[in-house]
Structure formats: structure tokens, C-alpha cells
C-alpha positions in Angstrom: 142.8 65.4 21.4 139.8 62.7 23.2 139.8 64.7 25.9 139.1 67.7 23.9 136.6 65.3 21.3 135.0 64.3 24.4 134.5 68.3 26.0 133.2 69.4 22.7 130.6 66.5 22.3 129.2 67.2 26.3 129.6 70.9 25.4 127.0 70.5 22.2 124.9 68.5 24.2 124.5 70.6 27.2 124.3 74.1 24.6 120.7 72.6 23.8 119.7 73.7 27.9 121.0 76.9 27.8 118.7 79.2 28.3 118.0 82.7 25.9 116.9 86.1 27.7 115.4 87.7 25.3 114.2 90.3 27.9 116.6 93.8 28.3 114.8 95.0 31.4 116.6 91.7 33.1 120.2 93.8 32.4 119.6 96.5 34.2 122.0 97.3 37.2 119.7 96.9 41.0 119.9 100.4 41.8 118.0 101.5 38.8 115.0 103.2 39.4 113.4 100.4 36.7 114.6 97.8 38.5 113.3 98.9 42.2 110.0 100.0 41.0 109.4 96.4 38.7 110.7 94.3 41.9 108.5 96.8 44.1 105.2 96.1 41.7 105.8 92.2 41.5 106.0 92.2 45.3 103.1 94.4 46.2 100.3 93.0 43.5 100.0 90.0 41.6 99.1 91.9 38.0 101.6 93.4 36.2 102.7 96.0 33.5 100.6 95.8 29.6 102.6 94.4 27.5 100.3 92.5 25.0 97.6 95.3 22.9 94.9 92.8 21.3 93.1 94.5 17.9 89.4 92.8 17.8 88.2 93.7 14.3 84.6 94.1 13.8 83.0 92.5 17.0 80.0 93.7 19.0 81.1 94.9 22.6 79.2 91.3 24.2 82.2 90.1 21.4 84.5 92.2 22.7 84.0 90.9 26.6 84.0 87.2 25.8 87.1 87.6 24.3 88.2 89.6 27.2 86.8 86.6 29.9 88.9 84.2 27.5 92.0 86.2 27.2 92.5 86.6 30.9 91.2 82.6 31.5 94.7 81.7 29.7 97.7 80.5 31.9 100.1 83.3 32.6 97.9 86.4 31.7 97.6 88.7 34.9 95.3 91.6 34.1 93.1 92.4 31.0 91.7 95.7 30.5 89.2 97.4 28.3 86.5 99.7 27.6 84.3 98.4 30.3 87.3 99.3 33.1 86.9 103.0 32.0 83.2 103.6 31.4 79.8 102.1 32.4 79.0 99.8 28.8 75.7 99.5 30.0 74.9 103.2 29.0 75.2 104.2 25.5 78.2 104.9 24.5 77.4 108.5 23.2 77.4 109.7 27.0 81.3 109.0 27.7 84.0 110.8 27.2 84.5 110.3 23.0 88.5 109.9 23.6 88.1 107.5 26.5 85.8 105.2 24.0 88.1 105.9 21.2 91.1 104.9 23.1 89.6 101.2 23.4 86.7 101.4 20.6 86.4 102.3 17.4 83.2 102.4 15.9 82.2 101.3 12.0 79.4 103.5 11.7 78.7 101.8 8.2 78.3 98.6 9.8 76.6 99.3 12.9 72.7 99.4 12.8 70.4 100.4 15.8 70.4 97.3 17.1 74.1 96.1 16.5 77.5 98.3 17.2 80.5 97.1 15.7 83.7 98.2 15.8 87.4 97.2 16.2 88.0 96.8 19.9 92.0 97.1 21.6 92.5 95.2 25.1 95.3 95.6 26.9 97.3 92.6 29.1 99.9 91.5 31.2 101.5 88.4 30.5 104.3 86.9 32.8 107.6 87.3 31.8 108.1 83.4 32.4 105.2 82.4 30.5 105.5 84.5 27.3 106.7 81.8 25.4 104.3 79.4 26.1 101.3 82.1 26.3 101.5 83.9 23.5 101.0 80.9 20.7 97.4 80.2 22.4 96.8 83.7 22.4 97.3 83.6 18.6 95.4 80.7 18.1 92.5 82.3 19.9 92.2 85.6 18.4 93.0 83.7 15.2 94.6 85.5 11.7 91.9 88.4 11.0 92.9 90.1 14.7 96.4 91.4 15.2 98.6 91.4 18.3 101.6 93.6 19.4 103.7 94.9 22.5 106.7 93.1 24.5 105.6 90.2 24.8 104.9 89.9 21.1 108.7 91.5 21.1 110.2 88.8 23.6 107.9 85.9 21.9 109.6 86.5 18.0 113.3 87.2 19.1 113.0 83.6 21.6 111.5 81.8 18.1 114.6 84.0 16.1 117.4 83.2 18.9 117.9 79.4 18.1 118.4 79.8 14.4 120.4 82.9 14.4 123.4 81.6 14.8 123.2 78.9 12.7 122.3 81.2 9.7 125.0 83.4 10.4 127.5 80.0 10.2 125.9 79.0 7.4 126.9 82.2 5.3 130.2 83.2 7.5 131.7 79.3 7.5 132.2 78.5 3.4 133.9 82.4 3.0 136.0 82.1 5.9 136.7 78.9 4.1 137.1 80.0 0.6 139.6 82.4 2.4 141.5 80.1 3.7 142.1 78.1 1.2 143.2 80.1 -1.5 145.7 82.0 1.4 146.9 78.4 2.5 149.0 75.6 0.8 147.0 72.3 1.9 143.5 71.6 1.3 142.9 70.3 4.3 144.4 73.0 6.6 141.5 74.6 7.0 139.8 72.2 9.1 142.3 72.1 11.2 141.5 75.5 11.7 137.8 74.8 12.2 138.8 71.2 14.3 140.4 73.4 16.6 138.3 76.5 17.1 134.7 74.8 16.8 136.1 72.5 19.8 136.7 75.7 21.5 133.2 76.9 20.5 131.2 73.9 21.5 133.2 74.1 25.1 132.2 77.2 25.1 128.7 77.2 24.5 127.9 74.3 27.0 129.6 75.9 29.7 126.7 78.4 29.8 124.7 75.8 31.3 126.2 77.6 34.6 124.7 81.1 34.1 121.1 81.4 35.2 120.7 82.2 31.2 122.8 84.4 28.8 121.2 87.0 26.6 119.7 87.3 22.8 122.8 88.8 21.9 125.4 87.1 23.3 123.3 83.8 22.0 123.4 85.3 18.4 127.0 86.8 17.7 129.2 84.5 20.3 130.0 82.0 18.7 130.4 83.2 15.3 132.8 86.8 16.9 134.8 83.7 18.7 135.5 82.0 15.3 136.6 85.4 13.5 138.7 86.3 16.3 140.8 82.9 17.7 141.6 82.0 14.0 144.3 84.0 13.9 145.7 82.0 17.0 145.1 78.7 15.0 146.9 80.4 11.6 149.6 81.5 13.7 150.3 78.4 14.6 150.1 76.3 11.5 152.2 78.7 9.3 155.1 78.7 12.0 154.9 75.0 11.5 155.3 75.1 7.7 157.8 77.0 8.1 159.8 75.4 10.7 159.4 72.1 8.6 160.8 73.6 5.3 163.8 75.2 7.0 164.5 71.7 8.7 163.2 69.0 6.6 164.3 66.1 8.3 163.2 67.2 11.3 160.1 65.4 12.4 156.6 66.0 13.1 157.2 66.2 16.9 160.2 68.3 16.5 159.0 70.8 14.2 155.4 71.5 16.6 158.0 71.5 19.6 160.4 74.2 17.4 156.8 75.9 16.7 155.1 75.9 20.1 158.2 77.7 20.9 158.4 80.2 18.7 154.8 81.1 18.4 153.1 80.8 21.3 154.6 84.2 22.9 152.6 86.1 19.9 149.4 84.5 20.6 149.8 85.3 24.2 150.0 88.7 23.5 147.2 88.2 21.0 144.9 86.7 23.0 145.3 89.1 25.7 144.9 92.2 23.6 142.2 90.8 22.8 140.8 88.9 26.7 141.5 92.4 28.3 139.9 94.5 25.2 136.6 91.9 26.3 137.2 92.3 30.1 136.9 96.2 30.1 133.1 94.7 29.0 132.4 93.3 31.8 132.9 96.3 34.6 129.7 97.2 32.0 127.0 98.5 34.6 124.3 97.4 32.6 124.7 93.8 32.1 124.0 92.7 28.7 128.2 94.1 28.0 129.1 91.8 31.3 126.9 89.0 30.1 128.5 89.1 26.3 132.0 90.4 27.8 132.4 87.0 30.6 131.3 84.6 27.6 134.3 85.7 24.5 136.6 85.8 27.8 135.5 82.4 28.2 136.1 81.8 24.8 139.3 83.3 24.3 140.9 81.6 26.8 139.3 78.0 25.4 140.6 79.0 21.9 144.0 79.9 23.3 144.2 76.2 25.4 142.7 74.8 21.8 145.2 75.6 20.2 147.9 75.8 22.3 147.1 72.0 23.1 144.9 70.3 21.0 145.8 71.5 17.6 149.7 70.6 17.7 148.3 66.9 19.0 146.3 67.2 15.3 148.5 68.5 13.5 151.7 66.1 13.9 149.1 63.3 13.6 147.7 64.6 10.5 151.2 66.1 8.5 151.5 63.0 6.3 147.8 64.3 5.1 149.3 67.7 5.0 151.9 67.2 2.2 149.4 64.7 0.3 147.4 67.5 0.1 149.7 70.5 -1.2 148.6 72.4 -3.6 150.2 75.5 -5.3 149.7 78.8 -4.4 145.9 80.0 -5.6 146.7 83.9 -5.0 150.3 86.1 -5.4 151.9 86.8 -2.3 151.8 90.3 -1.2 155.6 90.7 -1.3 155.3 94.2 -3.3 152.1 95.7 -1.7 153.7 97.6 0.9 156.0 99.7 -1.8 153.0 101.0 -3.1 150.9 101.7 0.0 155.0 103.8 1.7 155.1 105.5 -1.8 151.3 106.7 -0.8 151.2 107.0 3.0 151.1 111.4 2.6 147.8 111.3 0.5 146.3 109.0 3.7 147.9 110.7 6.4 146.7 114.5 4.8 143.3 112.3 4.7 143.0 110.8 7.9 144.0 114.6 9.1 141.2 116.2 7.6 139.2 113.3 8.6 139.8 112.9 12.6 138.3 115.8 14.0 134.9 115.7 12.1 134.6 111.8 13.1 135.2 111.5 16.3 132.2 114.8 16.5 130.0 112.7 14.7 130.4 110.2 16.7 129.8 112.0 19.9 126.5 113.5 17.9 125.2 110.1 16.8 121.8 109.2 17.6 121.9 106.9 19.4 118.5 103.7 19.6 119.0 101.5 23.4 116.5 98.7 22.7 116.3 95.7 20.7 114.8 97.2 17.0 111.3 97.1 15.6 109.7 93.3 14.4 111.3 91.4 11.7 110.0 93.2 8.5 107.9 90.5 6.5 106.7 88.5 9.9 103.4 88.7 11.2 104.3 90.8 13.8 105.9 93.3 11.9 102.1 93.3 9.9 100.1 93.5 13.1 102.4 96.2 14.7 101.6 98.3 11.6 98.3 97.7 11.1 97.9 98.6 15.4 99.5 102.0 14.9 97.3 102.9 11.8 94.0 102.4 13.5 94.4 103.5 17.1 97.8 104.9 16.6 101.0 104.6 19.4 100.2 103.4 22.5 103.0 103.1 25.7 101.7 101.8 29.0 103.5 103.3 31.7 102.6 102.3 36.0 103.2 104.3 38.9 103.4 103.2 42.2 102.2 106.1 45.1 101.8 106.0 48.5 98.4 104.3 49.4 96.0 106.1 51.7 94.9 109.5 49.8 92.3 109.1 46.9 91.7 113.1 46.6 94.9 112.8 46.1 95.4 110.0 43.9 92.7 111.8 41.8 94.7 115.5 41.8 97.9 113.4 40.3 95.5 112.1 37.4 93.6 115.0 36.3 97.5 116.7 36.1 98.5 113.7 34.5 95.9 114.0 31.7 96.8 117.1 31.6 100.3 116.5 29.8 101.2 116.4 26.4 101.2 112.9 24.9 99.1 111.4 28.0 95.9 109.6 26.3 94.4 107.8 29.3 94.9 107.4 33.0 93.6 104.7 35.2 93.3 104.1 38.8 90.7 103.7 41.1 90.0 107.8 42.2 89.8 107.8 37.6 87.9 104.6 37.7 85.5 104.5 41.0 85.9 107.7 42.4 87.2 109.5 45.5 83.9 109.7 47.6 83.0 105.6 47.1 83.9 104.0 50.6 86.8 100.6 49.4 84.3 98.7 51.5 81.6 98.6 48.5 84.1 98.1 45.7 84.7 95.0 44.4 88.0 92.7 45.4 88.7 92.0 41.7 88.6 95.7 41.0 90.5 97.0 44.5 92.9 94.3 43.7 94.3 96.0 40.4 94.7 99.6 41.6 95.6 98.7 45.5 97.7 96.5 46.9 99.0 96.3 51.3 100.7 99.6 50.7 101.1 100.9 47.3 97.9 102.0 45.1 98.4 102.0 41.2 98.1 104.1 38.4 97.9 103.0 34.4 98.6 105.9 32.3 98.7 105.5 27.9 101.4 107.5 26.1 100.7 108.3 22.5 104.8 108.1 21.9 107.2 105.9 20.2 108.9 103.4 22.7 112.1 105.2 23.1 113.1 108.6 21.6 113.7 112.4 22.7 109.6 112.2 22.4 109.2 109.0 24.4 112.1 110.4 27.1 110.9 113.7 27.3 107.4 112.5 28.8 109.0 109.9 30.8 110.7 112.7 32.3 107.4 114.9 32.6 105.4 112.4 34.3 107.9 111.3 36.9 108.2 115.1 37.8 104.4 115.2 37.5 104.2 112.5 40.4 106.7 114.0 42.4 105.2 116.8 42.9 102.4 114.8 45.4 104.1 112.4 46.4 107.5 111.6 47.3 107.8 108.3 46.8 107.2 107.4 43.4 108.2 104.2 41.4 107.5 103.9 37.8 108.0 101.4 35.2 106.7 100.7 31.6 108.7 100.1 28.2 109.9 103.7 27.6 110.9 103.9 31.5 113.1 101.1 31.4 114.6 102.4 28.0 115.1 105.4 29.5 116.3 104.5 32.3 118.8 102.0 30.2 120.1 105.4 28.0 120.9 107.1 31.4 123.0 103.6 32.2 125.0 102.9 29.5 125.6 106.3 28.9 127.8 106.0 32.0 129.4 102.9 31.2 130.5 104.7 28.2 133.1 106.0 29.8 134.8 103.5 31.6 134.3 101.2 29.2 136.4 102.8 26.5 139.3 103.9 29.2 139.6 100.6 30.5 139.9 98.9 27.3 142.0 101.2 25.9 144.1 101.6 28.9 144.4 97.6 29.4 145.4 97.6 25.6 148.3 100.0 25.9 149.5 98.1 28.7 149.4 94.7 27.1 151.1 97.0 24.0 154.0 98.4 26.1 154.8 96.0 28.2 155.4 93.9 24.8 157.1 96.4 22.9 158.9 98.3 26.1 157.9 101.3 24.9 155.5 104.1 25.9 154.7 105.8 22.9 154.6 102.7 20.5 150.9 101.3 22.4 150.5 105.5 21.7 150.7 105.4 18.8 148.8 102.2 18.0 146.0 103.0 20.2 145.7 106.3 18.4 145.3 104.6 15.1 142.5 102.2 16.3 140.5 104.8 18.0 140.4 106.9 14.9 139.6 103.9 13.0 136.3 103.2 15.5 135.7 107.5 15.3 135.4 107.2 11.2 133.5 104.0 12.1 130.8 105.5 14.5 130.1 108.7 13.1 129.0 107.2 9.3 125.8 106.6 11.2 125.9 110.8 12.4 126.8 111.7 8.7 124.2 108.8 6.8 121.3 110.1 9.1 121.4 106.7 10.9 120.5 105.8 14.0 122.1 103.2 15.4 121.7 100.3 18.5 123.6 101.8 21.7 124.7 98.5 22.5 126.2 97.5 19.8 128.5 100.7 19.7 129.6 100.2 23.1 130.2 96.4 22.3 131.6 96.0 18.9 133.7 99.8 19.3 135.6 96.9 22.3 136.0 94.2 19.7 136.8 96.5 17.3 139.6 97.9 19.3 140.8 94.2 20.1 140.7 92.8 17.3 142.7 95.3 15.3 145.4 95.6 18.2 146.5 92.2 17.0 146.6 93.8 13.8 148.9 96.7 15.0 151.2 94.3 17.3 151.8 91.6 14.2 152.8 94.5 11.7 154.8 96.7 14.6 156.6 93.4 15.4 157.8 93.2 11.9 158.7 96.5 11.5 160.8 96.6 15.1 162.8 94.3 13.9 163.6 95.7 10.6 163.7 98.8 12.0 166.9 97.6 13.4 168.6 96.4 10.2 167.4 99.3 8.1 166.0 103.3 8.3 162.2 104.0 8.8 161.1 103.6 5.6 162.4 101.2 4.0 161.3 99.0 7.3 158.4 99.9 6.8 158.0 98.6 3.4 159.7 95.5 4.5 157.7 95.0 7.2 154.7 95.0 5.0 156.1 92.2 2.6 155.9 90.3 5.7 153.5 90.8 7.8 150.4 92.3 5.1 149.4 88.6 4.1 148.6 87.7 7.3 146.8 90.9 8.8 144.5 90.7 5.8 144.0 87.7 5.9 142.6 87.9 9.9 140.8 90.8 8.3 138.9 88.9 5.7 137.8 86.9 8.4 136.3 88.9 11.2 134.7 91.1 8.0 133.0 88.3 6.7 131.8 87.4 10.2 130.5 91.2 10.6 129.0 91.3 7.2 127.3 87.1 8.1 125.6 88.8 10.7 124.2 91.8 9.1 122.8 89.9 6.1 121.4 87.0 7.9 120.2 88.3 11.0 116.2 89.2 11.6 117.7 91.3 15.2 117.9 94.6 14.0 120.6 94.8 17.2 123.1 91.9 15.7 122.1 93.6 12.2 123.8 96.3 13.0 126.1 94.8 15.4 127.0 92.9 12.1 127.8 96.1 9.9 129.5 97.7 12.6 132.2 94.7 12.6 132.5 94.5 8.9 132.6 97.7 8.0 135.2 98.8 11.3 137.5 96.0 10.4 138.2 96.8 6.4 138.4 100.2 8.6 140.9 99.5 10.5 143.0 97.5 8.3 143.0 100.5 5.9 144.5 102.4 9.3 146.5 99.8 10.6 148.6 98.9 6.7 148.4 102.8 4.7 147.9 105.2 7.9 149.8 103.7 10.6 153.3 102.7 8.4 153.7 106.9 7.3 153.0 107.7 11.3 155.8 105.4 12.4 158.4 107.0 9.8 157.2 110.7 11.1 157.8 109.6 14.7 160.8 107.5 14.3 162.6 109.4 16.7 160.4 110.1 19.7 159.3 106.3 19.3 162.8 105.5 19.7 163.2 107.8 22.7 159.9 106.8 24.3 161.3 103.2 23.9 164.0 101.0 26.3 167.3 99.2 24.5 165.3 99.5 20.4 168.9 99.2 18.8 167.2 100.9 15.6 169.6 101.2 12.8 172.1 104.0 12.7 172.3 104.1 16.6 174.6 102.2 18.8 174.3 98.3 19.7 171.7 98.5 16.2 170.8 95.3 15.0 172.1 93.3 19.3 170.2 91.7 22.1 166.5 90.0 21.4 163.7 92.0 19.2 161.0 93.0 21.6 157.9 90.8 21.4 160.0 89.3 18.4 158.8 85.7 18.9 157.1 83.9 16.2 158.3 86.3 13.7 159.7 83.8 11.7 156.1 82.4 10.8 154.5 84.9 8.4 158.2 85.4 7.3 158.2 81.9 6.4 155.0 82.4 4.4 155.9 85.4 2.5 158.6 83.8 0.9 156.5 80.8 -0.6 
């Protein structure tokens, strides 16, 4: 116990030093075009992709230039671009291309005079990723509240600020709800505290162990602790319910003997539940888009730490607190669900018919759902959100795309620039050929200008588009830009927010098949090994996959989009957690099936398995909805909603649909199982029940 307490304190201390990465692009595989392009550009140029837009309101051209110089002097700012980089501002603006001028400077005719031109200036900056968190406060101080800022740098800065508060905020909502659920379903006031002590220790150790990684993603930081809490509480509940059963079965045995017997009977079912979750999370680790592996690895560690804590720390803590558990006992606060099975089984046919009607449309709807691939927009009510809306209202959408092409042929660069400017949604093209021209020898050009466009090997072309950062229009523009550049050069590198999100979409769509396949196969193999059956895992996985399809099809029928990253992660979490419910119910059913016909066995299984299943589902759903209602990060909010809704759908599928399916497919299950010994067959009721260790723990709970 002391060792675990010390490890938890050390974990809590070390977790303060864990670096949270808010940049999705960092999790693209090394072979991704965006990654290769970004690495090439960083190696060749000292200035990066524009990732910050500043709108200066009611300024003259000299004032805008003064702001530009001050912004460029800030640490971490590698490049600043404004109107003077595209046209000669010493000449009257009326002599320049009106479209080019309006992209950077919108003149306020009412406020301008012959002697003084006033307008709103749009300045683009490049901030180094490692300096964003420290530089953005200085940017805000410099521009003041009257001017606006938006872009990837703002997004990263806001996400960094939110990351530290998301976990505590979600926990502050989820933990009280979970405590209420546990108090209502246990018979000792301090029992919920033992649950939280065991899993809390595991969570702190897991969070502290992240110090050995360079960083963790903002998704992992926001959702991993609460997912570990909600999923791992099952293990603690199973152990303590088994302990209570042993104490009631043998009142004179003593706390140590009760716990020894409990460990002997319940560790196998706890291990089976942990194994299904473990292999489900392991499937995330094969994702090429490494944000899945980041969360998957974190939850794998969490599952192991939780299992060890429940198997080692919780038994010692329970024995130590045995007398306190007895002194704090209270009467049952909610009635048992012993008769629920009768009514649920009675209505099995309408449920079966409803699922049959829904299954095809939902699988089709899940496949046709609109997805997003970024982290979402800025939280409403923040300066970042209002600034972004104001800039879009004045200057419209602007996304930078940067191309690198081989250096040496200025005329070809000019031809490419003209072709790019002719593309739909491309608003401006900035290059050496466009800015200086292909007739001026480079030795006569300022080094400050040359370094922005030329490196030792490449020429850089910066485009501005008026598309959103992602979506069909943005991705079609990326494809057209790449295709056009490929017509002039055999080697082309491209990067930028839309380009990065386009590559993320390509990568995670290829991940989709493998994550789903491996998670289903892994969990099916665990179920097959536990029940010594081929038919049972097929039935269970079908029930769970149908629940996932119904959950993921809701956005399609509602006409909304969801984060594809959230979809991949939560579908895996829902598969793994729902498998636990299926395991528990099926174990109870198979035991009863050796003693009675299929329908009676399904009803009897409900009498003992329904309460622990509904308690577990209520806890996980509460955790999901807590994330949904508390998180300011769109991706995390969507994951919370998918988790909460999906858990409730899985609960209905396991407790209302699967029993009827078990009855209908009773014979195929018997034929595809090894020595099932079902009632009415030879050897019925003999031998050990597959995966039956620990069944008595929930039966004892139901009989209290």
C-alpha cells in the first residue's frame, strides 16, 4: 500500500512536467507528403509557413509599416508579409492591382483625406511552433484589444491554455455523478471511496509515466484520465462485490480469508474484462496517424496500472478498512433489477424487429457521414472566436499554401505563378518572379528579399486561398494546386493548414480499415478463448458493431459532421467497453443455460447481470457527457457526446437485443462451442463453465 501511495504522489508531481502537444501535424507519419515538405522547408528556409493573421484597424500605411516592424522584432517571429511585399507602396495605390491591394489593405474612404489614407491592414506572420505559447501574449500586448488575430498560431495558443483546465473541469462534473451512482448501488458509504482510491492511484501513476515521452497530444491529455477512470472502475466494482459475497457466505472467515477467496474467484473475470479493453486500445497503436497511437498507448498503460492496482493495492486497502466498511453499511437505496429480465425478454421480438429495420440504414449512414479532420473551431465566447469572425467579415477566408520547387528557372516560376493565379479560390501568389520579376539579376536584389524566396536548392511560392481550412472545396483546391505545380516541375513540396488537413484525411481513412479490423479480431479472439466458442464472438461482435453503427449514423441523419479522429477513437473505446458488458451477461447466461432452456436462462441471467452492467454503463456514459458539457475543444466535445450516447446504445443492445439473439441462435451456438453441456443435452450441468469464475460476485449483489 505504501509503495502505491508513494508512486501516486510521484506520478502527480511528474505529471506537472508532461509536455502537451497541440499540433495535429506533428502526428502525421514521416512518409506523409506534408511531413516531408515541412521538414524540407525547415531545412532550407529560416522562415516558416504563415500561421498568424493580424488585422490592424483604422491605420495609415506608415502606421501599418511601424506595426509590421515591431511584430517582426518579436522573438519567434520568422517572417512578416504585408502589402509592401507585393506592390511599391511609394506609388499611389490606385496605380496598383485593386485585388492585390484589397487583400492586404482595405481603404476606409469615409475616414481618408487627400493627405491621409486610413484603412484596415492585414498582416501575415510566421511563428515558430516552439515559440507560439510565449510569443502570442506579446503579440496581443502589441496590437491591443482594438485589433484582431487569427490563424493556426492562435489555435495552438488557445489549445495550450485549455489543455491544463479540461481534465480538472471534466473530473469536477464526472466524479460527483459517479459517486452518486456508486452510493445508490452499493451498501457502504465509504465503498465508493475505495473505488476512487484504487483507480485514482492508477491514474496518477499513468499520468506521471508520460514524463518519459517527449510529449502527449492534447486529445490524450483531455480524455485519457476520465476514460481510464470510467472504464477501470469496473474492475474495482467486481472485486469489492465479490468480497462482500464471500463475507456474507462465510461470516466467520475473516477479512484476509475473504479476500483470498475473492481474488481466486474474481481475478479471472477482471482479467478477461481488462484483456478486451487492452486489445481494443492496442488496435489504436497501429494507426499511421500517431495521435491514435499516442492515446492508445496511454490507455494501454492505464489499463495495466488499473489492473495491478485493483489486484494488489485494493485488496490490501479493503482488508485494512474492513471494519469501517461494516460500520458504514446502509440499506439499499434503489431496488434490485431482479425482475427486469422478465419484461425485457418479453419484449425481445419488437427489439429484434427494430434492430433488423435499422441495421442496414445505420451501417450505410455511418459510411456516408461527413467528417472533419482538424481540432475544430475556436471556443465560443473567447477573443479568438470573435477575432476570427471579425477578420472573416472584413477580409474573408484566407489560407496559406506554400510550394517549394527546384531553384534556377525564374521564367518557369513566373509561368507557374500565372497558372496558379488562374485557379479558382487562389487569391494571390507571392514569389520572386511575381515580386521582383524575371528580368532583374539576383545579385542586385536585397538579401532580405532573396532569403524569403530562395534557399540553396529551392524556390518558395506562397499562395493565399479564400477557402475554409478543410472540406470538399479546400481539399479540391489543394489537389488542383498540386496538380498544376506538377505540370511544371517533377519535384514539388507543398504545405500549409489545408494541405496538412488534406494529408491527415488521407492517412486516417487508410487507418480506418485496419483499426476496425484488428480491434474486432482481437476482441473476438479473447471472447472465443474465454467461452471456447466460435459462434459466441460472432454474435457478440455483431451486436456491438451494430450499436456502433447506430451511434455513428446519428450525425448523418441529423445532417451534422463529426471529427474522424474522434470517430476512430470512440468506436474502438465503445467496442472494448461494450465487450465487457457482453462478457458479463454471456457468462451468466451460459451458466443458466446448463440448468434451464434458452428463454428461461436469458431471464435468469438478467436477474444477476443487469445491475452491474447498468452501473458500469451509467458511469461510462456520465464520463462521456461530462466531457461533452465541459470541454471547450470541439473534437473533445464530440468524443464525449459519441461516448455517452454510444454507451447507452450499447447498453440497450447488450441487454435488450442480444438475449433474443441468443435464444434464436441457441443451436448454432451449441454446435460451434466446445463442450457447452446445455440443458437437455448429454453432460448438461457437468464440468466447469467457460469463463465462469467470479459469477457469484454479481449474483450475491443481486440477492442482497
